[in-house]
C-alpha positions in Angstrom: -58.6 -82.3 0.4 -58.3 -78.7 1.6 -55.5 -76.4 2.8 -56.3 -73.3 4.7 -60.0 -74.1 4.1 -59.5 -74.0 0.3 -59.9 -76.9 -2.1 -56.6 -78.5 -3.3 -56.5 -79.0 -7.1 -53.4 -81.2 -7.2 -51.0 -82.7 -4.7 -47.5 -84.3 -5.2 -45.8 -85.0 -1.9 -45.4 -81.7 -0.1 -46.3 -79.5 -3.1 -49.9 -78.6 -3.7 -51.7 -76.6 -6.3 -54.9 -74.5 -5.7 -56.9 -72.3 -7.9 -57.5 -69.3 -5.6 -58.0 -65.5 -5.7 -55.2 -63.2 -4.6 -56.9 -62.6 -1.2 -57.2 -66.4 -0.8 -53.5 -66.7 -1.6 -52.8 -64.7 1.6 -55.3 -66.8 3.5 -53.1 -69.8 2.8 -50.2 -68.3 4.7 -52.3 -68.5 7.9 -52.3 -72.3 7.7 -49.4 -73.6 9.9 -48.7 -76.4 7.3 -47.8 -73.8 4.6 -44.1 -72.9 4.4 -44.1 -71.1 1.1 -46.7 -69.6 -1.3 -46.0 -68.6 -4.9 -48.5 -67.5 -7.6 -48.3 -69.1 -11.1 -47.1 -67.4 -14.2 -47.7 -68.1 -17.9 -45.0 -70.2 -19.5 -44.0 -70.5 -23.2 -41.6 -72.7 -25.2 -38.2 -71.1 -24.9 -35.1 -73.0 -26.0 -33.4 -69.6 -26.1 -33.9 -69.4 -22.3 -33.9 -73.1 -21.2 -30.7 -74.2 -22.9 -28.7 -71.4 -21.2 -30.5 -72.0 -17.9 -29.0 -75.4 -17.6 -25.6 -74.4 -18.9 -25.8 -76.3 -22.2 -24.9 -73.2 -24.1 -21.5 -73.1 -22.3 -21.0 -76.8 -23.3 -21.8 -75.9 -26.9 -19.3 -73.1 -26.9 -16.5 -75.1 -25.2 -13.3 -76.1 -27.1 -14.0 -78.7 -28.4 -17.8 -78.2 -28.4 -19.8 -80.7 -26.3 -22.9 -81.3 -28.3 -23.8 -84.9 -27.6 -21.7 -86.4 -30.3 -21.4 -90.2 -29.6 -24.5 -90.1 -27.3 -27.8 -91.8 -27.8 -30.8 -90.0 -26.3 -33.8 -92.3 -25.6 -37.3 -90.9 -25.2 -40.6 -92.4 -24.2 -43.3 -90.1 -25.4 -46.1 -89.7 -28.0 -43.8 -90.4 -30.9 -41.4 -88.4 -33.2 -41.7 -86.9 -36.6 -38.8 -88.7 -38.4 -39.1 -86.2 -41.3 -38.5 -83.2 -39.0 -35.3 -81.3 -40.2 -34.0 -80.9 -36.6 -33.4 -84.7 -36.5 -31.8 -85.0 -40.0 -28.2 -84.8 -41.1 -26.2 -84.7 -44.3 -24.7 -88.2 -44.3 -23.1 -88.0 -47.8 -22.0 -84.4 -47.5 -23.9 -83.2 -50.6 -25.5 -80.3 -48.8 -28.9 -82.0 -48.3 -30.0 -83.5 -45.0 -31.1 -86.8 -46.4 -30.5 -89.1 -43.3 -32.1 -89.2 -39.8 -30.4 -89.2 -36.4 -33.4 -91.4 -35.3 -31.9 -94.9 -34.9 -35.0 -96.8 -34.0 -38.7 -96.4 -33.0 -41.0 -98.6 -30.9 -44.6 -97.5 -31.7 -46.6 -98.9 -28.8 -49.9 -97.9 -30.4 -49.9 -100.8 -32.9 -51.2 -104.2 -31.9 -50.4 -106.1 -28.7 -46.7 -105.5 -28.7 -46.4 -102.5 -30.9 -44.4 -102.0 -34.1 -40.7 -101.6 -34.2 -38.8 -99.7 -36.9 -35.0 -99.8 -37.3 -32.6 -97.5 -39.0 -33.0 -99.3 -42.3 -36.8 -98.7 -42.3 -36.4 -95.1 -41.4 -33.7 -94.4 -44.0 -35.7 -96.2 -46.7 -38.8 -94.1 -46.0 -36.8 -90.9 -46.1 -35.0 -91.8 -49.3 -38.3 -92.7 -51.1 -40.2 -89.6 -49.7 -42.8 -92.0 -48.2 -45.1 -90.8 -45.4 -46.8 -92.7 -42.6 -49.6 -93.6 -44.9 -47.4 -95.0 -47.7 -44.1 -96.0 -46.2 -42.7 -98.8 -43.9 -42.7 -96.5 -40.8 -46.4 -96.1 -39.8 -45.6 -94.2 -36.6 -47.2 -90.7 -36.3 -46.7 -88.2 -33.5 -50.4 -87.1 -33.5 -50.2 -84.3 -30.9 -46.5 -83.3 -31.4 -45.5 -83.6 -27.8 -42.8 -86.3 -28.4 -41.4 -84.3 -31.3 -41.3 -81.2 -29.1 -39.5 -83.1 -26.3 -37.0 -84.6 -28.8 -36.3 -81.1 -30.1 -35.5 -79.9 -26.6 -33.2 -82.9 -26.0 -31.5 -83.2 -29.4 -32.9 -80.8 -32.0 -30.0 -79.3 -34.1 -31.8 -76.0 -35.0 -32.2 -76.9 -38.7 -35.8 -75.9 -38.7 -35.4 -72.8 -36.5 -35.1 -69.5 -38.2 -33.5 -68.2 -35.0 -31.1 -71.2 -34.8 -32.4 -72.5 -31.5 -30.8 -75.9 -30.7 -31.6 -78.5 -28.1 -29.3 -79.7 -25.4 -27.5 -82.4 -27.4 -27.9 -81.3 -31.1 -25.4 -83.9 -32.4 -26.7 -86.9 -30.4 -28.4 -89.9 -32.0 -32.0 -90.5 -31.0 
């Protein structure tokens, strides 16, 4: 469709997106159906800004801290890197993060019903140092989006040199 005589790129309910010049942006305001116009801006990954934007930093700093302990975060995405340090923890308190906060995986890319991996499978692969080509868990997050989203939700900052943590850094996944 069109809006203000300009082609619409995307539409979701009453929100539309158009690729237009600055002068065409002003032309949109002349259409009586347009209530508001805003130009786009470049975005970047920013847990340092997004966690405070939703108030999670205040929850982390509360007494006692609210960091997702006792919570299970469920995600449906491209997968998760179970070896990523942000999802690991030191179960035996020896100073090494040998265990995973990932409780289970359902990899829907395998066969008709997918492949499921439980905590035992995940922990066995981590203990043996196996990777997706050699271990029990064959799931791979090929484009990294699922791992990125899991980091926003529950990353504990272990792999961040700046210490950026997700919303619920002590939650199970």
